Structures are given as C-alpha cells and as structure tokens.
mmCIF file of the N, C-alpha and C atoms, coordinates in Angstrom:
data_MODEL
# 
_entry.id   MODEL 
# 
loop_
_atom_site.group_PDB 
_atom_site.id 
_atom_site.type_symbol 
_atom_site.label_atom_id 
_atom_site.label_alt_id 
_atom_site.label_comp_id 
_atom_site.label_asym_id 
_atom_site.label_entity_id 
_atom_site.label_seq_id 
_atom_site.pdbx_PDB_ins_code 
_atom_site.Cartn_x 
_atom_site.Cartn_y 
_atom_site.Cartn_z 
_atom_site.occupancy 
_atom_site.B_iso_or_equiv 
_atom_site.pdbx_formal_charge 
_atom_site.auth_seq_id 
_atom_site.auth_comp_id 
_atom_site.auth_asym_id 
_atom_site.auth_atom_id 
_atom_site.pdbx_PDB_model_num 
ATOM 1   N N  . MET A 1 1  ? 84.058 63.969 -24.459 1.00 0.00 ? 1  MET A N  1 
ATOM 2   C CA . MET A 1 1  ? 83.703 65.149 -23.712 1.00 0.00 ? 1  MET A CA 1 
ATOM 3   C C  . MET A 1 1  ? 84.237 64.978 -22.296 1.00 0.00 ? 1  MET A C  1 
ATOM 4   N N  . THR A 1 2  ? 84.982 65.945 -21.832 1.00 0.00 ? 2  THR A N  1 
ATOM 5   C CA . THR A 1 2  ? 85.528 65.915 -20.472 1.00 0.00 ? 2  THR A CA 1 
ATOM 6   C C  . THR A 1 2  ? 84.891 67.034 -19.659 1.00 0.00 ? 2  THR A C  1 
ATOM 7   N N  . LEU A 1 3  ? 84.383 66.672 -18.492 1.00 0.00 ? 3  LEU A N  1 
ATOM 8   C CA . LEU A 1 3  ? 83.738 67.645 -17.612 1.00 0.00 ? 3  LEU A CA 1 
ATOM 9   C C  . LEU A 1 3  ? 84.706 68.067 -16.519 1.00 0.00 ? 3  LEU A C  1 
ATOM 10  N N  . GLN A 1 4  ? 84.652 69.320 -16.164 1.00 0.00 ? 4  GLN A N  1 
ATOM 11  C CA . GLN A 1 4  ? 85.504 69.823 -15.093 1.00 0.00 ? 4  GLN A CA 1 
ATOM 12  C C  . GLN A 1 4  ? 84.975 69.333 -13.748 1.00 0.00 ? 4  GLN A C  1 
ATOM 13  N N  . ASP A 1 5  ? 85.860 68.777 -12.952 1.00 0.00 ? 5  ASP A N  1 
ATOM 14  C CA . ASP A 1 5  ? 85.491 68.249 -11.644 1.00 0.00 ? 5  ASP A CA 1 
ATOM 15  C C  . ASP A 1 5  ? 84.956 69.359 -10.742 1.00 0.00 ? 5  ASP A C  1 
ATOM 16  N N  . GLY A 1 6  ? 83.906 69.054 -9.991  1.00 0.00 ? 6  GLY A N  1 
ATOM 17  C CA . GLY A 1 6  ? 83.374 69.981 -9.006  1.00 0.00 ? 6  GLY A CA 1 
ATOM 18  C C  . GLY A 1 6  ? 82.301 70.928 -9.515  1.00 0.00 ? 6  GLY A C  1 
ATOM 19  N N  . LEU A 1 7  ? 81.971 70.891 -10.802 1.00 0.00 ? 7  LEU A N  1 
ATOM 20  C CA . LEU A 1 7  ? 80.953 71.806 -11.318 1.00 0.00 ? 7  LEU A CA 1 
ATOM 21  C C  . LEU A 1 7  ? 79.534 71.260 -11.210 1.00 0.00 ? 7  LEU A C  1 
ATOM 22  N N  . LEU A 1 8  ? 79.393 69.952 -11.079 1.00 0.00 ? 8  LEU A N  1 
ATOM 23  C CA . LEU A 1 8  ? 78.068 69.339 -10.999 1.00 0.00 ? 8  LEU A CA 1 
ATOM 24  C C  . LEU A 1 8  ? 77.788 68.853 -9.586  1.00 0.00 ? 8  LEU A C  1 
ATOM 25  N N  . LYS A 1 9  ? 76.513 68.908 -9.201  1.00 0.00 ? 9  LYS A N  1 
ATOM 26  C CA . LYS A 1 9  ? 76.105 68.375 -7.906  1.00 0.00 ? 9  LYS A CA 1 
ATOM 27  C C  . LYS A 1 9  ? 76.281 66.862 -7.890  1.00 0.00 ? 9  LYS A C  1 
ATOM 28  N N  . ASP A 1 10 ? 76.544 66.324 -6.716  1.00 0.00 ? 10 ASP A N  1 
ATOM 29  C CA . ASP A 1 10 ? 76.606 64.869 -6.556  1.00 0.00 ? 10 ASP A CA 1 
ATOM 30  C C  . ASP A 1 10 ? 75.219 64.275 -6.770  1.00 0.00 ? 10 ASP A C  1 
ATOM 31  N N  . GLY A 1 11 ? 75.185 63.060 -7.265  1.00 0.00 ? 11 GLY A N  1 
ATOM 32  C CA . GLY A 1 11 ? 73.930 62.339 -7.401  1.00 0.00 ? 11 GLY A CA 1 
ATOM 33  C C  . GLY A 1 11 ? 73.180 62.578 -8.700  1.00 0.00 ? 11 GLY A C  1 
ATOM 34  N N  . LEU A 1 12 ? 73.713 63.376 -9.609  1.00 0.00 ? 12 LEU A N  1 
ATOM 35  C CA . LEU A 1 12 ? 73.047 63.601 -10.883 1.00 0.00 ? 12 LEU A CA 1 
ATOM 36  C C  . LEU A 1 12 ? 73.224 62.390 -11.787 1.00 0.00 ? 12 LEU A C  1 
ATOM 37  N N  . LYS A 1 13 ? 72.195 62.098 -12.577 1.00 0.00 ? 13 LYS A N  1 
ATOM 38  C CA . LYS A 1 13 ? 72.225 60.950 -13.478 1.00 0.00 ? 13 LYS A CA 1 
ATOM 39  C C  . LYS A 1 13 ? 72.477 61.439 -14.898 1.00 0.00 ? 13 LYS A C  1 
ATOM 40  N N  . PRO A 1 14 ? 73.553 60.962 -15.561 1.00 0.00 ? 14 PRO A N  1 
ATOM 41  C CA . PRO A 1 14 ? 73.833 61.400 -16.925 1.00 0.00 ? 14 PRO A CA 1 
ATOM 42  C C  . PRO A 1 14 ? 73.032 60.608 -17.961 1.00 0.00 ? 14 PRO A C  1 
ATOM 43  N N  . LEU A 1 15 ? 72.514 61.315 -18.941 1.00 0.00 ? 15 LEU A N  1 
ATOM 44  C CA . LEU A 1 15 ? 71.758 60.710 -20.044 1.00 0.00 ? 15 LEU A CA 1 
ATOM 45  C C  . LEU A 1 15 ? 72.183 61.343 -21.357 1.00 0.00 ? 15 LEU A C  1 
ATOM 46  N N  . TRP A 1 16 ? 72.225 60.539 -22.414 1.00 0.00 ? 16 TRP A N  1 
ATOM 47  C CA . TRP A 1 16 ? 72.420 61.065 -23.760 1.00 0.00 ? 16 TRP A CA 1 
ATOM 48  C C  . TRP A 1 16 ? 71.060 61.278 -24.389 1.00 0.00 ? 16 TRP A C  1 
ATOM 49  N N  . PHE A 1 17 ? 70.851 62.445 -24.998 1.00 0.00 ? 17 PHE A N  1 
ATOM 50  C CA . PHE A 1 17 ? 69.614 62.780 -25.701 1.00 0.00 ? 17 PHE A CA 1 
ATOM 51  C C  . PHE A 1 17 ? 69.927 62.927 -27.181 1.00 0.00 ? 17 PHE A C  1 
ATOM 52  N N  . SER A 1 18 ? 69.132 62.278 -28.030 1.00 0.00 ? 18 SER A N  1 
ATOM 53  C CA . SER A 1 18 ? 69.292 62.382 -29.475 1.00 0.00 ? 18 SER A CA 1 
ATOM 54  C C  . SER A 1 18 ? 68.337 63.444 -30.017 1.00 0.00 ? 18 SER A C  1 
ATOM 55  N N  . PRO A 1 19 ? 68.854 64.561 -30.531 1.00 0.00 ? 19 PRO A N  1 
ATOM 56  C CA . PRO A 1 19 ? 67.967 65.586 -31.085 1.00 0.00 ? 19 PRO A CA 1 
ATOM 57  C C  . PRO A 1 19 ? 67.333 65.156 -32.407 1.00 0.00 ? 19 PRO A C  1 
ATOM 58  N N  . ARG A 1 20 ? 67.855 64.109 -33.026 1.00 0.00 ? 20 ARG A N  1 
ATOM 59  C CA . ARG A 1 20 ? 67.291 63.633 -34.292 1.00 0.00 ? 20 ARG A CA 1 
ATOM 60  C C  . ARG A 1 20 ? 65.964 62.914 -34.091 1.00 0.00 ? 20 ARG A C  1 
ATOM 61  N N  . ASP A 1 21 ? 65.890 62.057 -33.061 1.00 0.00 ? 21 ASP A N  1 
ATOM 62  C CA . ASP A 1 21 ? 64.668 61.270 -32.888 1.00 0.00 ? 21 ASP A CA 1 
ATOM 63  C C  . ASP A 1 21 ? 64.042 61.399 -31.502 1.00 0.00 ? 21 ASP A C  1 
ATOM 64  N N  . GLY A 1 22 ? 64.645 62.191 -30.613 1.00 0.00 ? 22 GLY A N  1 
ATOM 65  C CA . GLY A 1 22 ? 64.087 62.382 -29.269 1.00 0.00 ? 22 GLY A CA 1 
ATOM 66  C C  . GLY A 1 22 ? 64.390 61.246 -28.318 1.00 0.00 ? 22 GLY A C  1 
ATOM 67  N N  . GLY A 1 23 ? 65.192 60.273 -28.752 1.00 0.00 ? 23 GLY A N  1 
ATOM 68  C CA . GLY A 1 23 ? 65.518 59.133 -27.905 1.00 0.00 ? 23 GLY A CA 1 
ATOM 69  C C  . GLY A 1 23 ? 66.527 59.495 -26.834 1.00 0.00 ? 23 GLY A C  1 
ATOM 70  N N  . MET A 1 24 ? 66.584 58.661 -25.805 1.00 0.00 ? 24 MET A N  1 
ATOM 71  C CA . MET A 1 24 ? 67.537 58.860 -24.714 1.00 0.00 ? 24 MET A CA 1 
ATOM 72  C C  . MET A 1 24 ? 68.216 57.539 -24.393 1.00 0.00 ? 24 MET A C  1 
ATOM 73  N N  . ARG A 1 25 ? 69.447 57.638 -23.939 1.00 0.00 ? 25 ARG A N  1 
ATOM 74  C CA . ARG A 1 25 ? 70.212 56.479 -23.482 1.00 0.00 ? 25 ARG A CA 1 
ATOM 75  C C  . ARG A 1 25 ? 70.964 56.865 -22.210 1.00 0.00 ? 25 ARG A C  1 
ATOM 76  N N  . ASN A 1 26 ? 71.212 55.866 -21.374 1.00 0.00 ? 26 ASN A N  1 
ATOM 77  C CA . ASN A 1 26 ? 72.067 56.104 -20.211 1.00 0.00 ? 26 ASN A CA 1 
ATOM 78  C C  . ASN A 1 26 ? 73.454 56.497 -20.688 1.00 0.00 ? 26 ASN A C  1 
ATOM 79  N N  . ALA A 1 27 ? 74.096 57.362 -19.959 1.00 0.00 ? 27 ALA A N  1 
ATOM 80  C CA . ALA A 1 27 ? 75.479 57.749 -20.254 1.00 0.00 ? 27 ALA A CA 1 
ATOM 81  C C  . ALA A 1 27 ? 76.360 57.247 -19.122 1.00 0.00 ? 27 ALA A C  1 
ATOM 82  N N  . ARG A 1 28 ? 77.453 56.641 -19.487 1.00 0.00 ? 28 ARG A N  1 
ATOM 83  C CA . ARG A 1 28 ? 78.392 56.156 -18.490 1.00 0.00 ? 28 ARG A CA 1 
ATOM 84  C C  . ARG A 1 28 ? 79.759 56.743 -18.796 1.00 0.00 ? 28 ARG A C  1 
ATOM 85  N N  . ALA A 1 29 ? 80.448 57.164 -17.755 1.00 0.00 ? 29 ALA A N  1 
ATOM 86  C CA . ALA A 1 29 ? 81.782 57.730 -17.934 1.00 0.00 ? 29 ALA A CA 1 
ATOM 87  C C  . ALA A 1 29 ? 82.759 56.616 -18.294 1.00 0.00 ? 29 ALA A C  1 
ATOM 88  N N  . VAL A 1 30 ? 83.590 56.864 -19.302 1.00 0.00 ? 30 VAL A N  1 
ATOM 89  C CA . VAL A 1 30 ? 84.620 55.892 -19.666 1.00 0.00 ? 30 VAL A CA 1 
ATOM 90  C C  . VAL A 1 30 ? 85.818 56.002 -18.722 1.00 0.00 ? 30 VAL A C  1 
ATOM 91  N N  . ARG A 1 31 ? 85.994 57.167 -18.153 1.00 0.00 ? 31 ARG A N  1 
ATOM 92  C CA . ARG A 1 31 ? 86.944 57.466 -17.085 1.00 0.00 ? 31 ARG A CA 1 
ATOM 93  C C  . ARG A 1 31 ? 86.265 58.536 -16.247 1.00 0.00 ? 31 ARG A C  1 
ATOM 94  N N  . PRO A 1 32 ? 86.740 58.813 -15.059 1.00 0.00 ? 32 PRO A N  1 
ATOM 95  C CA . PRO A 1 32 ? 86.084 59.866 -14.272 1.00 0.00 ? 32 PRO A CA 1 
ATOM 96  C C  . PRO A 1 32 ? 85.964 61.174 -15.063 1.00 0.00 ? 32 PRO A C  1 
ATOM 97  N N  . HIS A 1 33 ? 84.746 61.650 -15.189 1.00 0.00 ? 33 HIS A N  1 
ATOM 98  C CA . HIS A 1 33 ? 84.409 62.923 -15.838 1.00 0.00 ? 33 HIS A CA 1 
ATOM 99  C C  . HIS A 1 33 ? 84.591 62.909 -17.352 1.00 0.00 ? 33 HIS A C  1 
ATOM 100 N N  . VAL A 1 34 ? 84.775 61.738 -17.961 1.00 0.00 ? 34 VAL A N  1 
ATOM 101 C CA . VAL A 1 34 ? 84.957 61.646 -19.412 1.00 0.00 ? 34 VAL A CA 1 
ATOM 102 C C  . VAL A 1 34 ? 83.832 60.797 -19.998 1.00 0.00 ? 34 VAL A C  1 
ATOM 103 N N  . PHE A 1 35 ? 83.092 61.373 -20.964 1.00 0.00 ? 35 PHE A N  1 
ATOM 104 C CA . PHE A 1 35 ? 81.970 60.694 -21.604 1.00 0.00 ? 35 PHE A CA 1 
ATOM 105 C C  . PHE A 1 35 ? 82.199 60.648 -23.106 1.00 0.00 ? 35 PHE A C  1 
ATOM 106 N N  . ARG A 1 36 ? 81.783 59.535 -23.735 1.00 0.00 ? 36 ARG A N  1 
ATOM 107 C CA . ARG A 1 36 ? 81.836 59.414 -25.187 1.00 0.00 ? 36 ARG A CA 1 
ATOM 108 C C  . ARG A 1 36 ? 80.425 59.219 -25.702 1.00 0.00 ? 36 ARG A C  1 
ATOM 109 N N  . THR A 1 37 ? 80.132 59.864 -26.827 1.00 0.00 ? 37 THR A N  1 
ATOM 110 C CA . THR A 1 37 ? 78.804 59.736 -27.419 1.00 0.00 ? 37 THR A CA 1 
ATOM 111 C C  . THR A 1 37 ? 78.576 58.300 -27.883 1.00 0.00 ? 37 THR A C  1 
ATOM 112 N N  . PRO A 1 38 ? 77.315 57.848 -27.883 1.00 0.00 ? 38 PRO A N  1 
ATOM 113 C CA . PRO A 1 38 ? 77.018 56.474 -28.293 1.00 0.00 ? 38 PRO A CA 1 
ATOM 114 C C  . PRO A 1 38 ? 77.345 56.199 -29.771 1.00 0.00 ? 38 PRO A C  1 
ATOM 115 N N  . THR A 1 39 ? 77.208 57.208 -30.616 1.00 0.00 ? 39 THR A N  1 
ATOM 116 C CA . THR A 1 39 ? 77.514 57.085 -32.044 1.00 0.00 ? 39 THR A CA 1 
ATOM 117 C C  . THR A 1 39 ? 78.218 58.368 -32.476 1.00 0.00 ? 39 THR A C  1 
ATOM 118 N N  . ALA A 1 40 ? 78.615 58.424 -33.723 1.00 0.00 ? 40 ALA A N  1 
ATOM 119 C CA . ALA A 1 40 ? 79.303 59.610 -34.238 1.00 0.00 ? 40 ALA A CA 1 
ATOM 120 C C  . ALA A 1 40 ? 78.334 60.755 -34.549 1.00 0.00 ? 40 ALA A C  1 
ATOM 121 N N  . GLU A 1 41 ? 77.042 60.508 -34.466 1.00 0.00 ? 41 GLU A N  1 
ATOM 122 C CA . GLU A 1 41 ? 76.045 61.545 -34.739 1.00 0.00 ? 41 GLU A CA 1 
ATOM 123 C C  . GLU A 1 41 ? 75.956 62.515 -33.568 1.00 0.00 ? 41 GLU A C  1 
ATOM 124 N N  . ASP A 1 42 ? 75.140 63.556 -33.710 1.00 0.00 ? 42 ASP A N  1 
ATOM 125 C CA . ASP A 1 42 ? 74.982 64.563 -32.655 1.00 0.00 ? 42 ASP A CA 1 
ATOM 126 C C  . ASP A 1 42 ? 74.217 64.004 -31.459 1.00 0.00 ? 42 ASP A C  1 
ATOM 127 N N  . TRP A 1 43 ? 74.710 64.296 -30.253 1.00 0.00 ? 43 TRP A N  1 
ATOM 128 C CA . TRP A 1 43 ? 74.075 63.926 -28.995 1.00 0.00 ? 43 TRP A CA 1 
ATOM 129 C C  . TRP A 1 43 ? 74.210 65.081 -28.021 1.00 0.00 ? 43 TRP A C  1 
ATOM 130 N N  . VAL A 1 44 ? 73.274 65.155 -27.070 1.00 0.00 ? 44 VAL A N  1 
ATOM 131 C CA . VAL A 1 44 ? 73.319 66.151 -26.003 1.00 0.00 ? 44 VAL A CA 1 
ATOM 132 C C  . VAL A 1 44 ? 73.453 65.387 -24.694 1.00 0.00 ? 44 VAL A C  1 
ATOM 133 N N  . LEU A 1 45 ? 74.427 65.768 -23.876 1.00 0.00 ? 45 LEU A N  1 
ATOM 134 C CA . LEU A 1 45 ? 74.611 65.124 -22.573 1.00 0.00 ? 45 LEU A CA 1 
ATOM 135 C C  . LEU A 1 45 ? 73.806 65.895 -21.535 1.00 0.00 ? 45 LEU A C  1 
ATOM 136 N N  . LEU A 1 46 ? 72.834 65.215 -20.928 1.00 0.00 ? 46 LEU A N  1 
ATOM 137 C CA . LEU A 1 46 ? 71.963 65.808 -19.913 1.00 0.00 ? 46 LEU A CA 1 
ATOM 138 C C  . LEU A 1 46 ? 72.291 65.206 -18.556 1.00 0.00 ? 46 LEU A C  1 
ATOM 139 N N  . PHE A 1 47 ? 72.033 65.965 -17.509 1.00 0.00 ? 47 PHE A N  1 
ATOM 140 C CA . PHE A 1 47 ? 72.166 65.464 -16.141 1.00 0.00 ? 47 PHE A CA 1 
ATOM 141 C C  . PHE A 1 47 ? 70.857 65.751 -15.423 1.00 0.00 ? 47 PHE A C  1 
ATOM 142 N N  . ARG A 1 48 ? 70.249 64.727 -14.884 1.00 0.00 ? 48 ARG A N  1 
ATOM 143 C CA . ARG A 1 48 ? 68.979 64.924 -14.175 1.00 0.00 ? 48 ARG A CA 1 
ATOM 144 C C  . ARG A 1 48 ? 69.128 64.514 -12.716 1.00 0.00 ? 48 ARG A C  1 
ATOM 145 N N  . THR A 1 49 ? 68.287 65.095 -11.897 1.00 0.00 ? 49 THR A N  1 
ATOM 146 C CA . THR A 1 49 ? 68.277 64.735 -10.485 1.00 0.00 ? 49 THR A CA 1 
ATOM 147 C C  . THR A 1 49 ? 67.372 63.525 -10.302 1.00 0.00 ? 49 THR A C  1 
ATOM 148 N N  . PRO A 1 50 ? 67.722 62.651 -9.379  1.00 0.00 ? 50 PRO A N  1 
ATOM 149 C CA . PRO A 1 50 ? 66.831 61.526 -9.087  1.00 0.00 ? 50 PRO A CA 1 
ATOM 150 C C  . PRO A 1 50 ? 65.501 62.059 -8.547  1.00 0.00 ? 50 PRO A C  1 
ATOM 151 N N  . CYS A 1 51 ? 64.415 61.415 -8.937  1.00 0.00 ? 51 CYS A N  1 
ATOM 152 C CA . CYS A 1 51 ? 63.100 61.842 -8.444  1.00 0.00 ? 51 CYS A CA 1 
ATOM 153 C C  . CYS A 1 51 ? 62.157 60.653 -8.434  1.00 0.00 ? 51 CYS A C  1 
ATOM 154 N N  . ASP A 1 52 ? 61.009 60.853 -7.833  1.00 0.00 ? 52 ASP A N  1 
ATOM 155 C CA . ASP A 1 52 ? 59.958 59.846 -7.839  1.00 0.00 ? 52 ASP A CA 1 
ATOM 156 C C  . ASP A 1 52 ? 58.944 60.201 -8.916  1.00 0.00 ? 52 ASP A C  1 
ATOM 157 N N  . CYS A 1 53 ? 59.426 60.636 -10.047 1.00 0.00 ? 53 CYS A N  1 
ATOM 158 C CA . CYS A 1 53 ? 58.576 61.094 -11.146 1.00 0.00 ? 53 CYS A CA 1 
ATOM 159 C C  . CYS A 1 53 ? 58.030 59.905 -11.932 1.00 0.00 ? 53 CYS A C  1 
ATOM 160 N N  . SER A 1 54 ? 57.090 60.185 -12.783 1.00 0.00 ? 54 SER A N  1 
ATOM 161 C CA . SER A 1 54 ? 56.545 59.143 -13.640 1.00 0.00 ? 54 SER A CA 1 
ATOM 162 C C  . SER A 1 54 ? 57.275 59.091 -14.980 1.00 0.00 ? 54 SER A C  1 
ATOM 163 N N  . PHE A 1 55 ? 58.439 59.766 -15.070 1.00 0.00 ? 55 PHE A N  1 
ATOM 164 C CA . PHE A 1 55 ? 59.204 59.718 -16.306 1.00 0.00 ? 55 PHE A CA 1 
ATOM 165 C C  . PHE A 1 55 ? 59.731 58.314 -16.550 1.00 0.00 ? 55 PHE A C  1 
ATOM 166 N N  . ARG A 1 56 ? 59.976 58.012 -17.787 1.00 0.00 ? 56 ARG A N  1 
ATOM 167 C CA . ARG A 1 56 ? 60.505 56.717 -18.176 1.00 0.00 ? 56 ARG A CA 1 
ATOM 168 C C  . ARG A 1 56 ? 61.863 56.479 -17.508 1.00 0.00 ? 56 ARG A C  1 
ATOM 169 N N  . ASP A 1 57 ? 62.076 55.250 -17.036 1.00 0.00 ? 57 ASP A N  1 
ATOM 170 C CA . ASP A 1 57 ? 63.328 54.875 -16.403 1.00 0.00 ? 57 ASP A CA 1 
ATOM 171 C C  . ASP A 1 57 ? 64.240 54.267 -17.454 1.00 0.00 ? 57 ASP A C  1 
ATOM 172 N N  . PHE A 1 58 ? 65.382 54.886 -17.708 1.00 0.00 ? 58 PHE A N  1 
ATOM 173 C CA . PHE A 1 58 ? 66.288 54.417 -18.744 1.00 0.00 ? 58 PHE A CA 1 
ATOM 174 C C  . PHE A 1 58 ? 67.286 53.396 -18.234 1.00 0.00 ? 58 PHE A C  1 
ATOM 175 N N  . ASP A 1 59 ? 67.231 53.042 -16.958 1.00 0.00 ? 59 ASP A N  1 
ATOM 176 C CA . ASP A 1 59 ? 68.159 52.046 -16.425 1.00 0.00 ? 59 ASP A CA 1 
ATOM 177 C C  . ASP A 1 59 ? 67.967 50.692 -17.093 1.00 0.00 ? 59 ASP A C  1 
ATOM 178 N N  . ASN A 1 60 ? 66.779 50.399 -17.551 1.00 0.00 ? 60 ASN A N  1 
ATOM 179 C CA . ASN A 1 60 ? 66.500 49.092 -18.143 1.00 0.00 ? 60 ASN A CA 1 
ATOM 180 C C  . ASN A 1 60 ? 66.584 49.112 -19.664 1.00 0.00 ? 60 ASN A C  1 
ATOM 181 N N  . GLU A 1 61 ? 66.998 50.216 -20.243 1.00 0.00 ? 61 GLU A N  1 
ATOM 182 C CA . GLU A 1 61 ? 67.129 50.310 -21.687 1.00 0.00 ? 61 GLU A CA 1 
ATOM 183 C C  . GLU A 1 61 ? 68.374 49.562 -22.138 1.00 0.00 ? 61 GLU A C  1 
ATOM 184 N N  . LEU A 1 62 ? 68.281 48.933 -23.289 1.00 0.00 ? 62 LEU A N  1 
ATOM 185 C CA . LEU A 1 62 ? 69.450 48.251 -23.864 1.00 0.00 ? 62 LEU A CA 1 
ATOM 186 C C  . LEU A 1 62 ? 70.300 49.287 -24.569 1.00 0.00 ? 62 LEU A C  1 
ATOM 187 N N  . GLU A 1 63 ? 71.572 49.285 -24.290 1.00 0.00 ? 63 GLU A N  1 
ATOM 188 C CA . GLU A 1 63 ? 72.509 50.167 -24.974 1.00 0.00 ? 63 GLU A CA 1 
ATOM 189 C C  . GLU A 1 63 ? 72.855 49.507 -26.306 1.00 0.00 ? 63 GLU A C  1 
ATOM 190 N N  . LYS A 1 64 ? 72.855 50.272 -27.358 1.00 0.00 ? 64 LYS A N  1 
ATOM 191 C CA . LYS A 1 64 ? 73.202 49.718 -28.676 1.00 0.00 ? 64 LYS A CA 1 
ATOM 192 C C  . LYS A 1 64 ? 74.682 49.808 -28.906 1.00 0.00 ? 64 LYS A C  1 
# 
C-alpha cells in the first residue's frame, strides 16, 4: 500500500488492525509512504494521534 505524500498530518502513528480477531500491530513503512501487511490476510491500516489515553500501547508488542 502506497500513501500519497502530504495527505496525513505529521505525528500520526500507523497501526494494522485485524478485522478477523480485533488484534492490532504496529505498522512500519518499508520505504517512505509504503506499507506492507503483516500477513496475506485482510488488514486495515489505521493512523492515530498520540495521546495520554489509557488505550493499550502497541510499542511493546512483539511483531510476528
């Protein structure tokens, strides 16, 4: 998946969401603005703003 430069606000955190089980994983660009899904199954790429929320922190999750 390639994102067009300049469409997203700076500072957004990318996450992969699995609609099959509700799980989430950190998303990292393989090149600027280019993301690959963790597996061949369906994934949704989300972007969230940093916050002081009580939501789970995925930075410490192990990538499979």
